[in-house]
C-alpha positions in Angstrom: -11.4 11.8 10.3 -14.6 10.4 8.9 -16.1 11.2 5.5 -18.6 13.9 6.7 -15.8 15.7 8.6 -13.6 15.6 5.5 -16.4 17.0 3.3 -17.1 19.8 5.7 -13.5 20.8 5.9 -13.2 20.8 2.1 -16.3 22.9 1.8 -15.0 25.4 4.3 -11.6 25.6 2.5 -13.4 26.2 -0.8 -15.4 29.0 0.8 -12.3 30.6 2.2 -10.6 30.4 -1.3 -13.7 31.9 -2.9 -14.2 28.8 -5.2 -17.1 26.4 -5.6 -16.8 23.4 -3.4 -15.7 20.2 -5.1 -16.1 16.7 -3.7 -12.6 15.4 -3.3 -13.7 12.5 -1.0 -13.6 9.9 -3.9 -10.1 11.0 -4.8 -8.9 10.7 -1.2 -10.5 7.3 -1.0 -8.7 6.3 -4.2 -5.4 7.4 -2.7 -6.0 5.3 0.3 -6.8 2.2 -1.9 -3.7 2.8 -4.0 -1.6 3.1 -0.9 -3.0 -0.2 0.5 -2.3 -1.9 -2.8 1.2 -0.6 -3.0 1.9 -1.8 0.6 0.4 -5.2 -0.2 2.6 -5.4 -3.3 5.8 -4.6 -1.4 4.9 -7.1 1.3 4.3 -9.9 -1.3 7.5 -9.1 -3.1 9.5 -9.3 0.1 7.8 -12.5 1.0 8.6 -14.0 -2.4 12.2 -13.1 -2.1 12.4 -14.6 1.4 10.8 -17.9 0.1 13.3 -18.0 -2.8 16.3 -17.4 -0.5 15.0 -20.1 1.9 14.4 -22.5 -0.9 17.9 -22.0 -2.3 19.4 -22.4 1.2 17.6 -25.7 1.7 18.6 -27.0 -1.8 22.2 -26.0 -1.2 22.2 -27.9 2.1 20.8 -31.0 0.4 23.6 -30.8 -2.2 26.2 -30.6 0.5 24.8 -33.7 2.2 24.9 -35.6 -1.1 28.5 -34.8 -1.7 29.5 -35.7 1.9 
């Protein structure tokens, strides 16, 4: 759904409810941005954990070789 379709749907909903139309498009766009940021934050956190576990595994393997 593009921005014009969303505005038209919101205007029709406001008319049906008997209220003045409000422009909720900026709020919807803000929700999309926050959703994208949240997803990027989760992905970066998972990536950081994977790198840390990989690094610990490599270091542990190097210690085992030093002992042997």
